N, C-alpha and C positions, 0 to 999 in steps of 0.2 A: 438456407438463410430466409428468415421471415422478413417481410416488409416492415412489420410493426409488432413490437412487444408491448403489452399493456400490463402494468402492475396494479391490480385491484379490480374486482368485479362488482363494485357498487354501481350506483346510477351513472357516474361519469365513465367508468370503465366499460360498462355494458353498452352505453350509448355510442361511445367512440368506436368500439369493436364492430358494431353493426353498421355504423356509418362508413368506416374504412372498408369493410367487406363489400358493401354495396358499390364501392368504387374500385373493386378489383384487387384490393390489397390482401396479401396473406397475413393473417393475424394470429398471435398467440396471446392468451390472457392467463396471468398467474395470480392466484389468490390463496391465502392461508386457509380459508374456510373450505368446507366440503361442498357448498352450494353457492350460487350467485345471489346477490342482493345487498352485500355490504352490511354494515352494522344497522342501518336504519330499516332495511328490509330483510333482516336476518331470517333465514328459513330453518326450520327444524330438520333433522336428518330424514331422508326419504322413508326410512324404516319406521319412523314414529307415526302412530295413528293421528289423523287430522293434520297432515303436514302441508296443507294448502295455505298459502300466504293470504293474510287479511290485512292489507295496508291501512295505515291511519288515514282518516278523512283528509281530502285534499291531494292525495297521491293515488288517485284511481288509475293512473297510467302505469303504476309499478307492476301490476300483475301481468299486463301484456308485454312490457319490456322484458321482464324476467323470462316469460314463456318464449318469446322470440329468441332471446339470447341462448337459452338452454337447448333449444331445438334446432339451432342453425348449424347445419353440417359444414359450413365454410370455416368455422372457427375452431382453432385448436385451444383447448383449455387444460390448465394444469392446476387443479384444485388440491388443497392440502400442501402446497409448496410455498415457501417463503422466499422472496427476493432478498438476498443478503449483500448484494453489491454489483457494481458495474465496472468492467475492466475495458481498457483501451488497448488495442493492438497496433503497434507502429506499422506492421506489415499490411494491415487492412484498416486504414484510418477512417473509412466510411462505415465501418461496422462496429456496433456496440455489443459487447459480450456480457450478457446478463447472467449472473450466478444465482441459481435457485437451490434451495435445500429442503429436503423432506426428512422427518425424524426417522423414517425406516429405510429410505432409499438413498440417503446421502446427498451429495451435491452434483449438479449438472450445470452446463453452460449453454445458453441459448444465444444464437446470433441474430441480430436484427438491424435493419438499416435505420429505423427510428424507434424511439422509446417514449412511451407516455406514462407518466407517474400519476396515478389516481389512487393514492394510498389512504385517503380518508383522514380521520382525526381520532383522537383518544381523549378520555376524560382529563380535565385539568387537575393535576395533583395539588393538594394544599396540605402543608405541614402544620400540625398543631399538636399539643400534648395528647398522646393516646392514639394518634392516627394510624399507627402501625399495629394496633391490637387486632387480633382475630375478631371478626364481626364487623369491622369497618370496611365498607365496600364502596365502589363508585356506582353511579346510576347505570352507566353502560354495562358494567359487569353483571349487575342484577338483572338488567333487561336481557342480556345474553343467556344467563342461566334459566330464566323463566321461559323465554321464547324458544330457545334452541335446545335446551336440555330438559325442560319441564321440571326444573328444580327451583323451589322457592325457599326463602329464609324461614327458619322455625323460631317462633317467639315474637315478642313485640318489636316493632321497627319504627325508627325515627328517620325522616329524610330531611336533609338540610343542604342549602346551597343557593344558587342564584339563576337557575336555568329552567325554562318550562318543561324540560324533559322530566324533572322531578314529579310533575303532576301525572304524566303518562305512566311513569314507573309506579307511583303510589296507586293509581287506578288499577294497574296490572296486578299489583299485590293484593289489593282489596278483593278483586274479582277471584283471586286464587284462595281467598279465605285467610290471608295473612293479616294479623291485627296491626294496623298502622296507627301509632299513637299521635304523631304530629308531622306536619310538613312545614319546615321553617324556611322562609325566604329572606335573604338579606335586603332585598329591595323593599321600598314602601309601596303602598297602593298607588297606582299612577294618578297624577293630578290631571285636572281638565286640560291644562296646557299640553301635558305629555300625550294625552289621548288625541288631541287635535293633530299633533305632529305625527301620530301613528296612523292617521287616516290613509296615508299612501299605501299602507300594507293591506288594506281591506280588499280592494278589487282582486278577484280570483282566489281569495282565501277565506271566503265567508264560512264554508263548511268546516275548515280547520279551526277557525276562531270559535264557531258555535260548539264544536266538539270539546274544545278546551273549557268553555264555560260549563258545558254539561258535566265534564269530569269534576270540576270544582264543586258543583251542586251535589254530585253523587258522593263525593268524599265527605262533605259536610253532613249529608243525610246519614252516613254511616258512622258519624261521631268523630271523624278525624279533625283534629285541630289544625287549621291553616293559619300560620303566624307570620305576618309581614315584619320587616325591620328586625329580624332575629337571626343570629348567627351562632354556629357551634364554636365554642371556645375550648372544649376538651372532651375527651372520652375517657372514662374510668373503668377499671376492672383489673382483676389479677392476671388470669390467662385468657380472658375473653371479655368483651364489652358487657358491662352491666348497668352503667349509668352514663347519660349524655348531659353535658353542661351547655346550656343555651343562654344567650344574653341579648338584650335589646340593644340596637345600634342606631346611630344617626344616619343621615344620608351619605356620609363618607365611610360607613360601616365601622365606626368606632363605638365601643361599648359605652352605654350611657347609664348603666346601673349594675347592681350585683347580679351575677348569673343565677339561674335556677337549674335544677336537675330533673331529668326525666328518666325513669327506669326503662331500659330497653336492652335487648340482646343483639340488636343489629343497628348500625348507623350507615345510612346510604347517602353519599355525597354527590352533589351535582352542581359545580360552580361554572360549568361551561366546558369548552373543548380546546385542545391544542392541536394545531395542524400537524399531521404526521409528515415530517420533512426530512427524516434521517437519510433516506436514499438520495434525495436531491442534494443534501449536504455532502454526502460521500462522493457524488459525481463532480461536485464543484459548482453547482448552480448558485447564482446570487440570491440572497434572501433579504427581506425587509421586515422590520418589526412593526406590527399593526395590532395593538391590543384588542380592539373590538372584534377583529377578524380571526383571532386565534393565536396571537403572539407572532412568532417568526413564520412568515409565509413566503412562498417561492415567487420571485419576480418573473415577469413574462411580458411578451408584447401582445398586440391586439389579436394575434392568432394563437396565443397560448404557448409560444416557443420560449424556452428559457434562455439563459445566457450561454448555455452549453450547446454547441451545434448538434442537431439531431435529437435533442431531448425536449419533450413537451410536458405540460402539466395541466391537470383539469380536476375539478372538484375541490374538496376541502383544503388540499395543500396550497391552493391559490388564495385561501381565506375561507373560514368556516361560514358557509352561507346556505346550507340546506340542500335537500334533494333536488328541488326544481332547478336551481342554478347549476348544480353538479351535472344533471342530465343535459342541460343546454350547453355547458362548457365542453362536455364530452363530445357532443355532436360537432361543435365548432372545431375542436382539436382534430377530430377525425377528418373533417373536410380540409383543414389546413395541411395535415400530413399527406393526404391524398393528392392535393394540388402540388405540394412540394416534390412529390415523387412522379410528377408528370401526368397525373390523371386529370381528365376534364371535369371541372366542378363549376356548375353554373352560378353566376353571381346571386341568383335568387336563393340558392341553398345557404350561402353565407349570410344573406340578409335575414333569413328566417331564424337561423341559429343565434345571430346577434340580437334579434328582437326578443327571443326567448330569454337571453341573459339579461337584457334591460328590464324585462317584466319581472323576472325573479329577483333582481337586485333591489327593486323598490320595496319588496317584502323583507329581504335579508338585511338590508341596511337599517330598517326600523328595529328588527329583532336584535341586531348587533348593538345598536345604540341603547336600547332599553335594558338589555341583559349583560352589558359589558361588566366583567368582574373588576372590582376595585383592588388591583393587585397589591398596592401598597398596604392596604389594611389586611389582606390575607397574609402577606409576608410578616406582618407584626404579630400574628397569632403564635408563631413558634417561640418558645422560651429557650433560655440557654441550654436546658437539658433535652430539648426536643431533637430527635433524630431527623435530619433534613435529607441526607443521602442514605437511603436504605441499603444499597448494595455494599457500601464501604463503611457504614455505621458512623457517619460524620454528623456531629451535633451542631446546632446553631451557635453554641458557645465556642466551639472550635473555629468556626468561620468568623465570629466577632473578634476573637483574640487575634487571629491572623490579620484581619483587615486593620485592626488597631495598631498592630506592630509593623505593618507594611503600608504606610500611608500613600505610597506612590502606585500601588496596584489598583487599577481601575478597569481591568479586563477580566471577563469571567473565565477565560481559559488559563489565565495566570492563577486564579483561585483553584481551578481544577488541578493544575500541575503541583501546586503546593499542598492542597488539602485532600486530594484524591476524589473530590466530588465529581460525579459523572464518569468515573473510570470503571464502574462495575458493568455487569451484564446488560443493564438497560441503557447504557451510554447516555445517561442524563435525562431520560424521559420522565423519571419521577422527581428529579431534583432541580432541573435547569430553571424552571420558573421561580422556585423559592430562592435559589442561589442568586439569580439575576436580580430579584427584588431586594434581597438583603444587601447585595453589593451596591445597588442604586441608592438605597437608604443611607448606607454608610458614607457614600461619596456625594450625597445630595445631588444626584444627576438623574436624568430620565432612564428608565429601565433598559430600553434598547441600546443605549449608548455603551453599555458594558459588553456588547457583543453576545455571541451564542457559542455553545459547545460545538466543537468540530465532531464529525462522524467519520468512522473508518470501517473498512471492510474487515470482517462481516458486521453489518449493521444490527444483526440479531445473533444471539448466542447459538453456536453450532459446535459439535465435536471437532477438535483440532484435526483429526484424521480425515474429516470430510473435506478439508481445504485442499487436499492433494489433487482433487478433480479440477481445480481451477486451471491447471495446465492443459487440460484436454481441449481439443478443437471444438468450436461451437456446433451444436446440433443443427440439422437441417429439417425443414418441414417434411411431413410424411409424404411418400410418393404420390398419393392420391389427393394431396392438398391442392386447391385451386391456384392457378398461376395467372398472373396478369397477362 
C-alpha cells in the first residue's frame, strides 16, 4: 500500500512527489508519457539525439526539478500508464484503489492512502465549419509533435486563437523551417489602461516577457503576418485543409466585415486551455465554473484537499495558471498530505509554499484576465451543419432543434442523454465547451449554470477485456521501497 498516488508528472506532480518523499511517504507517480515534465516541459524520447530539455525563459528551475525527480530512488514511477478511474472498497474505506491501464500490459490496480490529481490541461476545442478537416490541429498537439517526436507540418501554416502559446508554437515552426503565413489573435493590441493593470505580472517574469517580445520581432523579420482582432471563421478543403477563412472582429469577437481567405495546408488553433478534471469528476469531487481559469475546475480548501476525503488536487485542475503556480501547489499539497498522515511539517515549510503560490498568482491572474476566451462568440461560430460532437457526429442543427422543441431542458446532461453529445470515447472533452455555450445561448443563462458532463470509469478508452483486472487486489510497493 502506497501512502500517496500521484496522477501526472508535470510541475505539480513532480514537486508534490519530491516533497512527500522528503517527509517519509511512499509515493507512486503515474503518467501517460514516457518521461517526466508534463506538456509544458515535454521531453523527447531518450533515444532521440539532443534529448536534453531546454525550458522556456522564466522556467530555469525546470531542468533541476526534472533531474531530481528522474533520479530519485525513493519514487516509484509508472510511465506509459493512464489512470482510468478510482474505486472505493467498503472493506478498506481508508484506501483508494486507482485503476491504471497500459496499451500493451492491460489494467492494474494500485492501492494508496491518499491521491493527488495533477492531470494538467488540454487545448480548448472550438467548433466551426471545417474544424474536423485533416490539417486542423491544436497548438498543444503541434508543440508535442515538434518537441517530442521531431515531426513538423509540411506546407504553409496559419495559426489562430487567443493565447500566447501561439507565438511560441509559431516560433518553433519557423525555427524548423516551416513556412508560417499568419498568426491571428482574437484580442486587440492592449490599451495603455490594460498595460497598467498588467504591471503586477512583471516582477519575476521579465525574462519571459522579454522572450515573448523577441519572438514577435523574429516572426515579423521572417515575414510572418501578426494580425490582432482577427478570428478564424472556417476552414475549407476537400479531404484536407487548403484555405483558411479569417475575419476582423470587435472587442467581443463578433465579425465586423467580410472574411478573407488565406491559402494554407495546416491550421493551428490556440484559444486557451480546459482543465483536465475527468478523473476528479469520476471520483465525485465538487467542481466550480471559472471561465478565465479554464472552465470547470476542482474545488479545494487552503491545503488543496477536495470535497472527497483523501483526494487532493494541484496544478491546472485547480485552474489553468502556469508552471510556476503548479510547482508551488504541488509542494503545498505534498506538505498537506504528509502532515495529514502524521509527519512533522514545520510551519515555515507551509509558509514558503503559500508564498510561492501568492507570487505566481499575481502573474497568472493577469494572464487569465488578458487572454480569457470569449466563449459566447466562439460558440456562435458553429453553423447548423457544423459537427459539434465528433465522436457521435452530432451537429449544431441537431442541438438547436432539440433545444427548441424541449424548452424546459436547461441542463447539459439532459442534452447529453437526448442527443448523445459527450457519450463517445472522449466523454465530452471535445464537445462539452461548445454544448454548454450553445445551451446557455438558447436559454439566455450563464454558461456554468447548465452544469457539466458527468464522467464514468473508465475515463479514457480501454479494451473491455482489460476491465476484468478491476477485481484484483491493489498492488503493494516493491519490497525495497522506503517505509516511514
